[in-house]
Backbone as CSV, one residue per row, in Angstrom:
resi,resn,N_x,N_y,N_z,CA_x,CA_y,CA_z,C_x,C_y,C_z
1,MET,123.646,155.804,105.105,122.763,154.983,105.954,121.320,155.124,105.503
2,ALA,120.927,156.332,105.109,119.546,156.560,104.662,119.265,155.774,103.391
3,THR,120.262,155.754,102.487,120.082,155.011,101.241,119.955,153.526,101.510
4,PHE,120.771,153.017,102.429,120.724,151.606,102.791,119.362,151.254,103.365
5,THR,118.812,152.100,104.243,117.497,151.867,104.834,116.416,151.877,103.764
6,GLN,116.515,152.802,102.830,115.543,152.873,101.748,115.593,151.603,100.899
7,ARG,116.787,151.140,100.612,116.918,149.915,99.837,116.330,148.723,100.581
8,GLN,116.547,148.687,101.888,116.012,147.588,102.683,114.486,147.589,102.663
9,LYS,113.890,148.762,102.737,112.431,148.857,102.700,111.888,148.395,101.359
10,ILE,112.538,148.827,100.290,112.105,148.410,98.954,112.283,146.899,98.801
11,TYR,113.377,146.388,99.346,113.635,144.947,99.278,112.539,144.151,99.978
12,GLN,112.105,144.619,101.145,111.049,143.932,101.893,109.741,143.898,101.111
13,VAL,109.487,144.957,100.357,108.240,145.019,99.582,108.320,144.135,98.347
14,ILE,109.441,144.201,97.631,109.546,143.507,96.349,109.864,142.026,96.512
15,PHE,110.762,141.685,97.421,111.193,140.293,97.565,110.500,139.568,98.716
16,GLY,109.976,140.307,99.688,109.396,139.663,100.847,107.907,139.399,100.705
17,THR,107.418,138.440,101.473,105.980,138.141,101.487,105.430,138.134,102.915
18,SER,106.281,138.464,103.882,105.838,138.422,105.274,105.051,139.669,105.668
19,THR,105.187,140.732,104.885,104.475,141.975,105.200,103.281,142.136,104.269
20,ARG,102.323,142.950,104.704,101.142,143.211,103.897,101.530,143.907,102.587
21,ALA,102.496,144.826,102.667,102.933,145.527,101.458,103.552,144.562,100.458
22,GLY,104.343,143.607,100.960,104.961,142.620,100.084,103.931,141.734,99.406
23,GLN,102.929,141.305,100.161,101.869,140.472,99.590,101.066,141.253,98.554
24,ASN,100.756,142.501,98.864,100.008,143.331,97.922,100.801,143.560,96.638
25,PHE,102.122,143.731,96.789,102.962,143.923,95.604,102.935,142.679,94.721
26,ASP,103.052,141.492,95.339,103.025,140.255,94.561,101.690,140.074,93.852
27,ILE,100.607,140.385,94.533,99.281,140.257,93.927,99.139,141.225,92.754
28,ALA,99.586,142.479,92.961,99.527,143.465,91.882,100.398,143.038,90.705
29,LEU,101.552,142.453,90.992,102.455,141.994,89.940,101.813,140.876,89.126
30,ILE,101.162,139.950,89.812,100.509,138.829,89.125,99.374,139.335,88.244
31,ILE,98.610,140.299,88.747,97.524,140.894,87.951,98.096,141.572,86.707
32,ALA,99.217,142.275,86.875,99.846,142.951,85.737,100.349,141.935,84.711
33,ILE,100.922,140.837,85.193,101.430,139.805,84.281,100.284,139.193,83.479
34,LEU,99.206,138.828,84.165,98.055,138.229,83.482,97.428,139.219,82.504
35,SER,97.380,140.487,82.899,96.813,141.506,82.011,97.669,141.673,80.754
36,SER,98.985,141.680,80.922,99.875,141.834,79.773,99.770,140.640,78.832
37,GLU,99.585,139.436,79.403,99.421,138.254,78.565,98.107,138.309,77.802
38,ALA,97.058,138.819,78.448,95.764,138.957,77.771,95.884,139.925,76.591
39,ILE,96.618,141.016,76.780,96.839,141.982,75.706,97.616,141.337,74.555
40,LEU,98.634,140.557,74.904,99.451,139.904,73.882,98.628,138.906,73.075
41,ILE,97.811,138.119,73.762,96.978,137.119,73.084,95.957,137.798,72.177
42,LEU,95.339,138.873,72.675,94.356,139.586,71.862,94.999,140.210,70.622
43,SER,96.241,140.643,70.772,96.905,141.289,69.634,97.209,140.311,68.513
44,SER,97.178,139.009,68.808,97.428,138.016,67.765,96.163,137.669,66.990
45,VAL,94.995,138.133,67.477,93.731,137.924,66.767,93.556,139.074,65.785
46,SER,93.520,138.764,64.502,93.535,139.806,63.466,92.358,140.770,63.589
47,ALA,91.168,140.261,63.932,89.991,141.132,64.033,90.155,142.161,65.144
48,VAL,90.716,141.720,66.256,90.923,142.634,67.385,92.080,143.580,67.098
49,GLU,93.146,143.045,66.528,94.327,143.871,66.251,94.022,144.950,65.215
50,THR,93.172,144.624,64.245,92.808,145.608,63.219,91.953,146.726,63.798
51,ARG,91.108,146.375,64.759,90.184,147.363,65.315,90.845,148.245,66.363
52,PHE,91.745,147.671,67.157,92.386,148.451,68.229,93.908,148.367,68.143
53,PRO,94.513,148.731,67.037,95.971,148.581,66.913,96.761,149.467,67.862
54,ASP,96.364,150.736,67.959,97.103,151.672,68.815,96.936,151.343,70.290
55,THR,95.712,150.995,70.685,95.445,150.676,72.087,96.271,149.477,72.541
56,LEU,96.314,148.425,71.716,97.081,147.231,72.062,98.572,147.535,72.124
57,LEU,99.049,148.362,71.183,100.478,148.707,71.166,100.861,149.508,72.402
58,TYR,100.050,150.510,72.730,100.344,151.327,73.908,100.300,150.489,75.188
59,ALA,99.300,149.616,75.278,99.171,148.773,76.479,100.364,147.833,76.613
60,GLU,100.788,147.258,75.491,101.929,146.342,75.514,103.202,147.056,75.969
61,TRP,103.416,148.266,75.453,104.617,149.001,75.847,104.516,149.548,77.270
62,LEU,103.309,149.826,77.725,103.130,150.255,79.109,103.574,149.156,80.063
63,PHE,103.129,147.932,79.793,103.532,146.817,80.652,105.021,146.533,80.523
64,THR,105.558,146.659,79.323,106.989,146.417,79.132,107.824,147.413,79.932
65,ILE,107.421,148.673,79.904,108.147,149.703,80.668,108.019,149.444,82.171
66,LEU,106.829,149.076,82.616,106.621,148.787,84.038,107.493,147.620,84.488
67,PHE,107.534,146.552,83.683,108.338,145.388,84.052,109.833,145.700,83.960
68,THR,110.207,146.602,83.068,111.605,147.015,82.986,112.008,147.787,84.238
69,ILE,111.145,148.704,84.678,111.404,149.459,85.909,111.478,148.506,87.101
70,GLU,110.573,147.518,87.112,110.568,146.547,88.216,111.872,145.764,88.257
71,TYR,112.347,145.319,87.081,113.584,144.538,87.018,114.772,145.370,87.490
72,ILE,114.843,146.615,87.053,115.936,147.492,87.478,115.867,147.746,88.984
73,THR,114.648,147.909,89.503,114.467,148.130,90.940,114.907,146.911,91.733
74,ARG,114.625,145.717,91.215,115.068,144.494,91.900,116.589,144.433,91.957
75,LEU,117.241,144.812,90.852,118.709,144.842,90.860,119.224,145.887,91.842
76,TYR,118.528,147.009,91.920,118.952,148.113,92.785,118.887,147.732,94.270
77,CYS,117.796,147.091,94.682,117.607,146.846,96.112,118.135,145.485,96.567
78,SER,118.480,144.618,95.629,118.962,143.298,96.010,120.342,143.399,96.661
79,PRO,120.557,142.695,97.789,121.885,142.707,98.419,122.957,142.112,97.512
80,LYS,122.535,141.153,96.658,123.463,140.523,95.721,122.855,140.585,94.317
81,PRO,123.012,141.702,93.633,122.386,141.878,92.314,122.798,140.811,91.296
82,VAL,124.059,140.432,91.304,124.534,139.434,90.340,123.888,138.080,90.613
83,ALA,123.780,137.735,91.907,123.151,136.459,92.269,121.690,136.442,91.849
84,TYR,121.009,137.573,92.032,119.609,137.650,91.601,119.502,137.531,90.090
85,ALA,120.385,138.229,89.362,120.336,138.212,87.897,120.571,136.814,87.338
86,ARG,121.347,135.991,88.075,121.642,134.637,87.617,120.639,133.608,88.131
87,SER,119.763,134.023,89.044,118.794,133.086,89.612,117.698,132.770,88.602
88,PHE,116.876,131.768,88.917,115.788,131.371,88.016,114.855,132.534,87.756
89,TYR,114.366,133.172,88.835,113.430,134.279,88.668,114.091,135.482,88.008
90,GLY,115.368,135.683,88.298,116.070,136.796,87.666,116.155,136.632,86.158
91,ILE,116.464,135.412,85.703,116.543,135.144,84.261,115.167,135.281,83.615
92,ILE,114.122,134.749,84.292,112.761,134.842,83.761,112.323,136.307,83.685
93,ASP,112.647,137.085,84.715,112.290,138.509,84.714,112.948,139.242,83.548
94,LEU,114.188,138.875,83.241,114.886,139.517,82.129,114.298,139.077,80.790
95,LEU,114.046,137.774,80.665,113.475,137.257,79.421,112.071,137.803,79.168
96,ALA,111.407,138.244,80.238,110.044,138.761,80.101,109.991,140.120,79.421
97,ILE,111.123,140.818,79.384,111.122,142.160,78.785,111.970,142.250,77.525
98,ILE,112.913,141.331,77.339,113.808,141.399,76.179,113.068,141.327,74.837
99,PRO,112.093,140.401,74.654,111.459,140.283,73.333,110.839,141.576,72.810
100,ALA,110.311,142.403,73.708,109.697,143.663,73.263,110.724,144.569,72.587
101,TYR,111.945,144.577,73.117,112.986,145.426,72.523,113.603,144.771,71.293
102,VAL,113.675,143.427,71.311,114.214,142.712,70.153,113.290,142.864,68.950
103,ALA,111.973,143.075,69.224,110.991,143.204,68.143,111.304,144.387,67.215
104,PHE,112.078,145.345,67.707,112.494,146.450,66.851,113.343,145.961,65.671
105,PHE,114.103,144.875,65.922,115.026,144.379,64.912,114.519,143.099,64.236
106,ILE,113.724,142.288,64.997,113.194,141.030,64.447,111.677,141.067,64.578
107,PRO,110.951,141.438,63.551,109.482,141.509,63.618,108.876,140.159,64.013
108,GLY,107.877,140.231,64.884,107.184,139.020,65.313,107.729,138.414,66.580
109,SER,108.941,138.802,66.981,109.532,138.212,68.179,108.843,138.693,69.444
110,ASN,108.005,139.739,69.335,107.301,140.220,70.524,106.334,139.181,71.064
111,TYR,105.932,138.215,70.227,105.025,137.174,70.707,105.707,136.252,71.718
112,LEU,107.033,136.280,71.745,107.748,135.507,72.750,107.559,136.089,74.142
113,LEU,106.902,137.246,74.229,106.595,137.827,75.536,105.669,136.923,76.342
114,ILE,105.127,135.893,75.690,104.262,134.944,76.388,105.013,134.291,77.542
115,ILE,106.350,134.353,77.482,107.158,133.783,78.561,106.910,134.491,79.884
116,ARG,106.318,135.701,79.795,105.983,136.409,81.035,105.072,135.581,81.933
117,LEU,104.301,134.708,81.307,103.342,133.918,82.079,104.044,133.040,83.104
118,ILE,105.290,132.660,82.815,106.040,131.834,83.755,106.246,132.580,85.071
119,ARG,106.220,133.909,85.006,106.430,134.706,86.216,105.278,134.535,87.209
120,VAL,104.147,134.023,86.713,103.023,133.791,87.617,103.382,132.750,88.673
121,LEU,104.451,131.992,88.427,104.908,131.020,89.428,105.220,131.696,90.757
122,ARG,105.401,133.012,90.730,105.661,133.728,91.982,104.487,133.619,92.944
123,ILE,103.294,133.321,92.396,102.114,133.254,93.254,102.253,132.157,94.296
124,PHE,103.053,131.131,94.003,103.197,130.031,94.940,104.010,130.431,96.174
125,ARG,104.633,131.583,96.149,105.338,132.071,97.333,104.368,132.615,98.363
126,ILE,103.206,133.091,97.893,102.288,133.740,98.823,101.063,132.889,99.126
127,LEU,100.966,131.740,98.425,99.841,130.863,98.735,100.109,130.138,100.059
128,LYS,99.107,130.033,100.870,99.203,129.283,102.110,98.300,128.055,102.006
129,LEU,98.771,126.961,102.599,97.956,125.753,102.593,96.715,125.996,103.428
130,ALA,95.563,125.824,102.818,94.294,126.101,103.495,94.043,125.105,104.612
131,ARG,93.350,125.575,105.645,92.930,124.697,106.734,91.581,124.099,106.366
132,TYR,91.551,122.764,106.369,90.353,122.087,105.905,89.444,121.721,107.080
133,LEU,88.178,121.870,106.815,87.201,121.512,107.826,87.074,120.000,107.903
134,ARG,86.713,119.509,109.080,86.520,118.080,109.260,85.296,117.639,108.478
135,ASP,85.413,116.523,107.860,84.324,115.992,107.031,84.316,114.486,107.178
136,SER,83.117,113.894,107.199,83.012,112.448,107.354,83.313,111.716,106.058
137,ASN,83.272,112.413,104.939,83.514,111.776,103.651,85.004,111.779,103.357
138,ILE,85.631,110.592,103.406,87.081,110.497,103.231,87.504,110.927,101.837
139,LEU,86.742,110.562,100.840,87.101,110.927,99.476,87.067,112.428,99.282
140,LEU,86.043,113.069,99.825,85.943,114.520,99.696,87.101,115.203,100.392
141,ARG,87.462,114.685,101.579,88.600,115.269,102.288,89.891,115.081,101.497
142,SER,90.016,113.918,100.851,91.220,113.666,100.060,91.327,114.652,98.907
143,LEU,90.204,114.903,98.247,90.202,115.856,97.149,90.549,117.260,97.647
144,ARG,90.026,117.597,98.812,90.336,118.909,99.369,91.804,119.003,99.751
145,GLN,92.335,117.933,100.317,93.743,117.941,100.693,94.640,118.051,99.461
146,ALA,94.182,117.478,98.341,95.011,117.463,97.137,94.788,118.687,96.254
147,GLN,93.877,119.576,96.636,93.517,120.644,95.720,94.677,121.589,95.426
148,ARG,95.553,121.793,96.392,96.703,122.672,96.128,97.645,122.035,95.117
149,LYS,97.888,120.718,95.278,98.751,120.020,94.328,98.096,119.974,92.950
150,ILE,96.780,119.741,92.939,96.069,119.717,91.663,96.112,121.088,91.008
151,PHE,95.981,122.146,91.822,96.037,123.503,91.287,97.401,123.793,90.686
152,VAL,98.461,123.370,91.401,99.817,123.574,90.878,99.997,122.794,89.571
153,PHE,99.495,121.540,89.567,99.604,120.709,88.359,98.837,121.334,87.200
154,PHE,97.596,121.749,87.452,96.787,122.344,86.395,97.424,123.633,85.888
155,SER,97.957,124.444,86.809,98.603,125.696,86.409,99.826,125.427,85.540
156,SER,100.580,124.378,85.908,101.770,124.032,85.121,101.388,123.588,83.714
157,VAL,100.335,122.753,83.624,99.873,122.300,82.303,99.356,123.474,81.495
158,LEU,98.623,124.381,82.155,98.097,125.554,81.464,99.225,126.404,80.897
159,ILE,100.273,126.607,81.695,101.422,127.378,81.227,102.097,126.675,80.050
160,LEU,102.201,125.341,80.133,102.844,124.584,79.053,102.082,124.719,77.741
161,VAL,100.749,124.586,77.800,99.980,124.647,76.549,100.032,126.060,75.955
162,ILE,100.082,127.072,76.816,100.181,128.445,76.311,101.551,128.684,75.671
163,VAL,102.607,128.211,76.333,103.958,128.384,75.786,104.121,127.584,74.494
164,PHE,103.688,126.299,74.507,103.822,125.466,73.313,102.972,126.009,72.170
165,GLY,101.742,126.454,72.495,100.893,127.022,71.466,101.500,128.273,70.855
166,SER,102.074,129.111,71.700,102.695,130.347,71.211,103.920,130.049,70.355
167,LEU,104.706,129.067,70.784,105.869,128.676,69.991,105.440,128.121,68.633
168,MET,104.368,127.320,68.640,103.884,126.769,67.377,103.375,127.878,66.454
169,PHE,102.769,128.903,67.041,102.309,130.042,66.240,103.487,130.759,65.601
170,VAL,104.577,130.906,66.351,105.767,131.564,65.821,106.428,130.706,64.744
171,ILE,106.474,129.372,64.976,107.160,128.471,64.048,106.365,128.274,62.754
172,GLU,105.079,127.966,62.900,104.259,127.623,61.733,103.632,128.858,61.081
173,GLY,102.948,129.676,61.910,102.348,130.891,61.392,101.038,130.672,60.654
174,PRO,100.391,131.738,60.232,99.087,131.661,59.563,99.099,130.852,58.268
175,ASP,100.239,130.811,57.564,100.303,130.083,56.291,100.048,128.592,56.456
176,ASN,100.315,128.061,57.641,100.134,126.631,57.893,98.930,126.341,58.780
177,GLY,98.041,127.324,58.909,96.802,127.090,59.653,96.796,127.602,61.071
178,PHE,97.939,128.026,61.595,98.023,128.538,62.964,97.838,130.059,62.888
179,THR,96.580,130.475,62.802,96.242,131.859,62.482,96.373,132.820,63.656
180,SER,96.354,132.315,64.881,96.461,133.183,66.059,96.962,132.363,67.233
181,ILE,97.336,133.049,68.303,97.802,132.349,69.506,96.676,131.528,70.142
182,PRO,95.434,132.059,70.270,94.360,131.215,70.812,94.139,129.945,69.998
183,GLN,94.198,130.043,68.654,94.057,128.851,67.817,95.205,127.879,68.062
184,SER,96.395,128.410,68.233,97.561,127.559,68.476,97.493,126.916,69.861
185,ILE,96.973,127.664,70.833,96.789,127.100,72.179,95.764,125.971,72.130
186,TYR,94.707,126.160,71.335,93.709,125.092,71.142,94.387,123.839,70.602
187,TRP,95.272,124.016,69.622,96.008,122.871,69.078,96.833,122.198,70.168
188,ALA,97.514,122.999,70.995,98.356,122.445,72.053,97.522,121.658,73.066
189,ILE,96.320,122.146,73.378,95.459,121.466,74.347,95.017,120.108,73.812
190,VAL,94.515,120.077,72.567,94.037,118.801,72.025,95.186,117.846,71.759
191,THR,96.401,118.365,71.593,97.556,117.501,71.369,98.080,116.943,72.680
192,ILE,98.180,117.792,73.693,98.745,117.348,74.970,97.791,116.418,75.716
193,THR,96.488,116.495,75.390,95.516,115.581,75.990,95.316,114.333,75.137
194,THR,96.160,114.157,74.130,96.203,112.987,73.243,94.920,112.822,72.439
195,VAL,94.130,113.873,72.277,92.932,113.800,71.448,93.323,113.906,69.977
196,GLY,94.015,114.977,69.638,94.542,115.146,68.292,93.514,115.069,67.188
197,TYR,92.691,116.097,67.048,91.650,116.078,66.024,92.209,116.087,64.613
198,GLY,93.383,116.633,64.411,93.979,116.652,63.086,93.531,117.809,62.209
199,ASP,92.720,118.722,62.785,92.277,119.874,61.997,93.373,120.914,61.840
200,MET,94.384,120.851,62.690,95.548,121.725,62.577,96.788,120.863,62.757
201,ILE,97.660,120.862,61.773,98.868,120.040,61.850,100.075,120.860,61.419
202,PRO,101.226,120.621,62.037,102.444,121.344,61.633,102.985,120.796,60.314
203,HIS,103.651,121.652,59.554,104.211,121.267,58.261,105.734,121.372,58.236
204,THR,106.305,122.179,59.096,107.753,122.359,59.094,108.422,121.336,60.002
205,PHE,109.718,121.177,59.828,110.469,120.226,60.658,110.422,120.634,62.130
206,MET,110.637,121.928,62.406,110.614,122.401,63.785,109.229,122.228,64.395
207,GLY,108.181,122.487,63.586,106.825,122.313,64.082,106.531,120.874,64.430
208,LYS,106.967,119.939,63.580,106.742,118.518,63.854,107.529,118.060,65.083
209,ALA,108.718,118.601,65.259,109.522,118.250,66.438,108.834,118.729,67.709
210,LEU,108.313,119.960,67.673,107.600,120.489,68.835,106.320,119.698,69.086
211,ALA,105.613,119.290,68.023,104.400,118.491,68.168,104.725,117.134,68.792
212,SER,105.829,116.533,68.393,106.241,115.247,68.967,106.521,115.379,70.449
213,LEU,107.225,116.448,70.823,107.508,116.695,72.234,106.215,116.914,73.017
214,THR,105.271,117.642,72.420,103.994,117.894,73.086,103.228,116.611,73.310
215,MET,103.198,115.720,72.326,102.479,114.452,72.453,103.121,113.540,73.497
216,LEU,104.448,113.473,73.491,105.142,112.653,74.492,104.906,113.196,75.900
217,LEU,104.895,114.508,76.011,104.629,115.128,77.306,103.213,114.815,77.772
218,GLY,102.263,114.784,76.815,100.885,114.459,77.159,100.769,113.089,77.787
219,TYR,101.469,112.098,77.230,101.453,110.756,77.816,102.113,110.743,79.189
220,SER,103.113,111.565,79.363,103.861,111.564,80.624,103.043,112.114,81.784
221,ILE,102.151,113.077,81.506,101.450,113.746,82.604,100.074,113.160,82.892
222,LEU,99.656,112.154,82.105,98.317,111.594,82.303,98.128,111.022,83.705
223,ALA,99.170,110.378,84.228,99.043,109.695,85.510,99.239,110.604,86.711
224,VAL,99.649,111.844,86.479,99.974,112.718,87.609,98.768,113.003,88.502
225,PRO,97.630,113.513,87.977,96.503,113.798,88.876,95.958,112.562,89.566
226,THR,95.968,111.416,88.866,95.513,110.167,89.489,96.408,109.796,90.660
227,GLY,97.719,109.932,90.459,98.655,109.619,91.539,98.499,110.537,92.730
228,ILE,98.249,111.826,92.460,98.074,112.791,93.555,96.865,112.415,94.407
229,ILE,95.727,112.159,93.751,94.494,111.847,94.477,94.627,110.519,95.206
230,THR,95.246,109.516,94.549,95.426,108.208,95.189,96.287,108.313,96.434
231,ALA,97.376,109.070,96.356,98.261,109.226,97.517,97.542,109.931,98.659
232,GLU,96.782,110.974,98.343,96.044,111.686,99.383,94.958,110.805,99.994
233,LEU,94.302,110.003,99.165,93.261,109.111,99.667,93.843,108.075,100.612
234,SER,94.994,107.523,100.237,95.659,106.539,101.088,96.069,107.152,102.420
235,GLN,96.616,108.364,102.371,97.042,109.043,103.587,95.853,109.388,104.466
236,GLU,94.756,109.820,103.850,93.566,110.192,104.611,92.961,108.976,105.302
237,MET,92.940,107.842,104.610,92.407,106.613,105.210,93.288,106.156,106.373
238,LYS,94.605,106.291,106.204,95.527,105.928,107.284,95.322,106.825,108.500
239,THR,95.181,108.124,108.244,94.953,109.070,109.343,93.634,108.788,110.040
240,HIS,92.612,108.473,109.250,91.297,108.200,109.825,91.338,106.960,110.715
241,ARG,92.096,105.950,110.291,92.216,104.737,111.112,92.898,105.025,112.434
242,GLU,93.848,105.960,112.429,94.547,106.289,113.667,93.610,106.923,114.691
243,PHE,92.559,107.571,114.231,91.612,108.204,115.155,90.689,107.180,115.816
244,ILE,90.583,105.986,115.223,89.702,104.959,115.786,90.498,104.198,116.843
245,ARG,90.309,104.576,118.089,91.102,104.039,119.195,90.218,103.255,120.154
246,CYS,90.726,102.100,120.607,89.981,101.255,121.550,89.937,101.922,122.916
247,PRO,88.774,102.038,123.544,88.688,102.669,124.867,89.276,101.815,125.985
248,ASN,89.519,100.524,125.694,90.021,99.620,126.733,91.544,99.502,126.710
249,CYS,92.103,99.200,125.526,93.557,98.987,125.437,94.276,100.091,124.667
250,ALA,93.526,101.066,124.176,94.075,102.233,123.472,94.761,101.875,122.150
251,THR,94.418,100.709,121.611,94.976,100.326,120.316,94.298,101.132,119.201
252,SER,95.090,101.613,118.285,94.549,102.383,117.158,94.851,101.654,115.855
253,GLY,94.435,102.234,114.750,94.711,101.643,113.453,93.637,100.693,112.973
254,HIS,92.415,100.822,113.483,91.317,99.954,113.062,90.758,100.409,111.716
255,GLU,90.148,99.464,110.993,89.500,99.799,109.735,88.286,100.677,110.011
256,THR,87.887,101.421,109.005,86.793,102.377,109.196,85.460,101.699,109.506
257,ASP,85.299,100.432,109.066,84.042,99.734,109.320,84.129,98.761,110.492
258,ALA,85.238,98.815,111.264,85.418,97.898,112.406,84.463,98.255,113.547
259,GLU,83.878,97.228,114.188,82.979,97.421,115.327,83.631,97.006,116.637
260,TYR,84.649,96.113,116.553,85.312,95.621,117.753,86.822,95.775,117.619
261,CYS,87.487,95.912,118.742,88.943,96.066,118.765,89.613,94.807,118.246
262,LYS,90.588,94.955,117.388,91.272,93.814,116.807,92.232,93.142,117.792
263,LYS,92.488,93.806,118.923,93.426,93.253,119.902,92.724,92.629,121.102
264,CYS,91.753,93.359,121.709,91.109,92.856,122.924,89.638,92.515,122.731
265,GLY,89.073,92.857,121.606,87.687,92.506,121.328,86.659,93.452,121.915
266,THR,87.097,94.536,122.528,86.158,95.491,123.106,85.415,96.232,121.989
267,ARG,84.122,96.481,122.227,83.363,97.196,121.220,83.876,98.611,121.080
268,LEU,84.097,99.007,119.848,84.607,100.345,119.582,83.499,101.365,119.634
269,PRO,83.806,102.592,120.040,82.798,103.646,120.035,82.418,103.985,118.593
270,GLU,81.232,104.530,118.441,80.792,104.927,117.115,81.698,106.045,116.609
271,HIS,82.033,105.935,115.318,82.921,106.936,114.723,82.414,107.271,113.336
272,LEU,82.820,108.473,112.865,82.389,108.920,111.543,83.271,108.341,110.468
């Protein structure tokens, strides 16, 4: 019974977000993930890697060991370990640590640890929709209402360019101009935004295939932020019209610039 209680407590901290401990754990986990990605990116820059080789190696293995302990702990406290291992987050958690061990046998595969960044998606479990203050500017309110969706969209694009850039670095490598992960991420950004300066181009078949996918994806996501803002603006205008109510017949749904009721002709009260 004591072991079961201990497992339940650990489960509440690691998997739950309703308690302060659970929220703090998720925040600490996200900080660790971002820190490990920063170490990985820096290690791909030759000037930094040459100057601090041991520090970067120790830091990378420190995070790998921590994430390995975390994954084992999740299996330990989960009521259904197999279900967790087969879930989306379970697979991502496993993939986040495998490349470090595979690097012993396949040099360079440790750069695939960039997949850890996908684990940052856990942050959306603890984000709460902010309460917005009333504002007379409908457009500003629409932007505020859409900021969570825009943040999710921007975060998704950011993750994509980092993953695609890292993959291109692994596929093409320094011999074809992709000298580091930051340089490769730069290529992914200018490609996915359809700018395409042409200063860095893939030469291999796999690189060209990935570049084609990146360009097609860039065209696909162009309309997303516009659609988000337009939908929020339309909803905000509709909501604002509902607040404009006739004091005589209680009819609502008037235009924002209406002075008289569209049904009975009574003068409407001043509204923002």
